[in-house]
C-alpha positions as CSV (number, residue, x, y, z in Angstrom):
1,M,9.6,-7.0,2.3
2,K,9.0,-5.3,-1.7
3,I,5.5,-3.0,-1.8
4,L,3.2,-2.7,-4.3
5,A,0.2,-0.2,-4.3
6,F,-3.1,0.1,-6.4
7,D,-4.5,3.7,-5.9
8,L,-7.9,3.2,-7.8
9,Q,-9.1,6.7,-7.4
10,G,-12.9,6.8,-7.1
11,A,-13.3,2.8,-7.7
12,K,-16.7,2.2,-5.7
13,R,-16.2,-0.1,-2.8
14,A,-19.4,-2.1,-3.8
15,M,-17.7,-3.3,-7.1
16,L,-14.6,-3.6,-5.4
17,L,-15.4,-5.6,-2.3
18,A,-18.5,-7.3,-3.5
19,D,-18.4,-7.9,-7.3
20,E,-17.8,-12.1,-7.6
21,R,-16.2,-12.0,-11.1
22,L,-13.3,-10.2,-9.9
23,E,-11.6,-13.7,-9.3
24,N,-8.0,-12.0,-8.7
25,L,-9.1,-9.3,-6.2
26,R,-11.3,-12.1,-4.5
27,R,-8.1,-13.9,-4.2
28,L,-5.9,-11.6,-2.6
29,M,-9.2,-11.1,0.3
30,D,-9.5,-14.4,0.7
31,M,-5.3,-14.6,1.7
32,G,-5.4,-10.9,3.6
33,C,-7.7,-8.6,5.0
34,F,-9.6,-6.0,3.4
35,G,-12.7,-4.2,4.4
36,E,-14.1,0.1,4.8
37,L,-12.0,3.2,5.5
38,E,-13.6,6.4,7.2
39,G,-12.1,9.6,6.6
40,N,-10.4,11.2,3.6
41,P,-10.1,8.0,1.0
42,R,-7.0,10.9,-0.4
43,E,-4.9,10.6,2.7
44,W,-4.5,6.4,2.8
45,N,-0.7,7.5,1.7
46,V,-0.1,10.2,4.7
47,L,2.5,9.1,7.2
48,A,2.6,12.3,9.2
49,R,2.5,15.8,8.7
50,H,4.6,19.0,9.9
51,E,4.0,22.6,9.6
52,A,3.5,22.8,5.5
53,H,4.8,19.1,4.8
54,T,2.9,16.2,4.1
55,L,5.7,13.0,4.2
56,T,3.8,9.9,2.6
57,L,4.2,6.6,2.5
58,A,6.8,7.1,-1.2
59,E,8.4,10.2,0.4
60,F,9.1,8.0,3.4
61,L,10.6,4.7,1.4
62,A,12.6,7.4,-0.8
63,Q,14.4,8.7,2.5
64,A,15.1,5.4,3.5
65,G,17.1,5.0,0.3
66,K,14.8,2.5,-1.5
67,D,13.6,2.5,-5.1
68,V,10.4,4.1,-5.3
69,A,8.2,4.3,-9.3
70,M,5.1,5.6,-9.6
71,F,3.0,4.4,-13.1
72,E,0.2,4.6,-14.8
73,D,0.5,2.2,-17.9
74,V,0.3,-1.0,-16.2
75,A,2.5,-2.5,-19.0
76,A,4.9,-0.5,-17.7
77,L,4.8,-1.9,-14.1
78,Q,4.7,-5.1,-15.0
79,S,8.2,-4.1,-17.2
80,K,9.8,-2.9,-13.8
81,L,8.3,-5.6,-11.4
82,A,10.0,-8.0,-13.7
83,S,13.6,-6.1,-13.6
84,A,13.6,-7.1,-10.0
85,E,15.1,-3.7,-9.6
86,W,12.2,-2.2,-7.1
87,D,11.6,-1.4,-3.8
88,C,8.1,0.0,-4.3
89,C,5.8,0.4,-6.7
90,Q,2.3,1.7,-6.9
91,L,-0.2,2.4,-10.3
92,N,-2.4,5.0,-10.1
93,A,-5.6,4.9,-11.6
94,S,-8.8,7.0,-12.0
95,F,-12.8,5.4,-12.3
96,P,-15.4,8.1,-13.1
97,S,-17.1,9.5,-10.5
98,D,-20.1,7.5,-11.0
99,G,-17.8,4.3,-10.5
100,G,-17.7,3.6,-14.3
101,S,-18.7,0.2,-16.0
102,A,-18.4,-3.1,-14.8
103,D,-15.8,-3.7,-17.5
104,L,-13.3,-1.1,-16.0
105,Y,-13.3,-3.1,-12.8
106,L,-13.0,-6.6,-14.8
107,D,-9.8,-5.1,-17.2
108,F,-8.4,-4.0,-13.5
109,D,-8.7,-7.6,-12.7
110,R,-7.3,-8.6,-16.1
111,G,-4.3,-6.6,-15.4
112,L,-4.1,-7.5,-11.7
113,G,-3.8,-11.4,-12.6
114,E,-1.1,-10.8,-15.0
115,T,0.9,-8.4,-12.7
116,L,1.0,-10.9,-9.9
117,Q,2.7,-13.4,-11.8
118,H,6.3,-11.5,-11.3
119,L,5.9,-11.1,-7.9
120,N,7.6,-13.5,-4.8
121,D,6.3,-14.0,-1.4
122,D,8.3,-11.1,-0.3
123,T,6.1,-8.7,-1.4
124,L,3.2,-6.8,0.3
125,I,0.4,-6.0,-1.9
126,L,-2.2,-3.0,-0.9
127,V,-5.5,-2.0,-3.2
128,V,-7.0,1.3,-2.6
129,G,-10.3,1.7,-3.5
130,E,-12.8,4.7,-2.6
131,L,-12.5,4.3,1.2
132,C,-11.8,0.4,1.0
133,F,-8.9,-2.0,0.9
134,V,-7.6,-5.2,0.6
135,L,-3.7,-6.1,1.9
136,V,-2.0,-8.7,1.8
137,A,1.5,-9.8,2.9
138,S,3.2,-12.8,4.4
139,S,4.0,-11.2,7.6
140,N,0.1,-10.2,8.2
141,P,-1.1,-11.4,11.4
142,I,-4.8,-9.8,10.5
143,D,-7.1,-11.2,7.8
144,G,-10.4,-11.2,6.9
145,Y,-12.6,-7.9,7.3
146,Q,-11.2,-4.8,9.1
147,D,-11.7,-1.7,9.0
148,G,-10.4,1.7,9.9
149,S,-9.1,5.4,9.4
150,S,-7.7,6.0,5.8
151,L,-4.5,7.0,7.7
152,D,-4.3,3.9,9.3
153,L,-3.0,1.9,6.2
154,T,0.4,3.2,5.6
155,P,1.4,2.4,9.5
156,T,0.1,-0.7,9.0
157,V,1.7,-1.4,5.6
158,L,5.4,0.0,6.5
159,E,5.0,-1.8,10.4
160,L,4.7,-5.0,8.3
161,A,7.2,-4.6,6.0
162,G,9.4,-3.7,8.8
163,Y,10.2,0.2,8.9
164,P,10.6,2.0,11.7
165,L,7.7,4.4,12.3
166,P,8.2,8.1,13.2
167,A,7.0,9.1,16.4
168,N,4.2,11.7,15.9
169,I,2.1,9.2,12.6
170,E,-0.9,10.6,12.1
171,G,-2.9,7.0,11.9
172,R,-2.0,4.0,14.1
173,S,-0.7,0.7,12.7
174,W,-3.6,-2.0,13.2
175,V,-0.7,-4.6,14.0
176,A,1.1,-2.4,16.7
177,G,2.5,-4.7,19.4
178,M,1.7,-7.7,17.5
179,E,4.9,-9.9,16.9
180,L,6.0,-9.3,13.2
181,N,8.7,-10.8,10.5
182,R,10.8,-7.7,10.3
183,S,12.1,-7.8,7.0
184,S,12.6,-4.4,5.5
185,G,16.1,-5.2,4.7
186,L,16.9,-1.8,6.7
187,S,20.8,-2.3,8.3
188,D,21.1,-0.6,12.0
189,D,22.9,2.0,10.0
190,E,20.3,2.6,7.1
191,Q,17.6,3.0,10.0
192,A,19.9,5.1,11.8
193,M,20.2,7.4,8.5
194,L,16.4,7.2,7.8
195,R,15.9,8.2,11.8
196,E,18.8,11.2,11.0
197,R,16.5,12.4,8.1
198,L,13.1,12.1,9.3
199,S,14.7,14.4,11.9
200,G,15.9,17.3,10.2
201,L,12.3,17.3,7.9
202,G,10.7,17.4,11.8
203,Y,9.7,14.3,11.9
204,I,11.7,13.0,14.7
């Protein structure tokens, strides 16, 4: 399963989750789960820590041999998505510390709608704002309101996408123990290679 993440630093929860004009984001909320987060809002993508090293979502997927790309421009992101040659893409956007004007959120929502046209059902979509999130995946057994720690997001995303998790993850997957459609595309040999790489980094 492909993973598309929108990291909206500084985007306020009240604007993202309550503004009815954000039609594309509302559609995602209706399709999946959304809610509030506790903890450090910048740690949503942290999977585990070992000594002086932090294992993030992007590094974990790179260790698994996946094509991971980061963007700050919506047009560049859409070009990558249209190529179909990707496994994980992340758009990083910053909102002013006061949250910014409603126009910024409407601009994001328009770009989101255009971006969604490049995706298929085999894509997990994550939108992360300041201590809030929206998560959509065909394999997600959770819908409606859900809250938890910001550290829970990455293990939840990876488990929904079918990846094996290190034993010493910091958060907890919200879907742990639920029956899921495992579709990461990793063969047994690739999973063994990933475990070996994580072991070399001290995470297993």
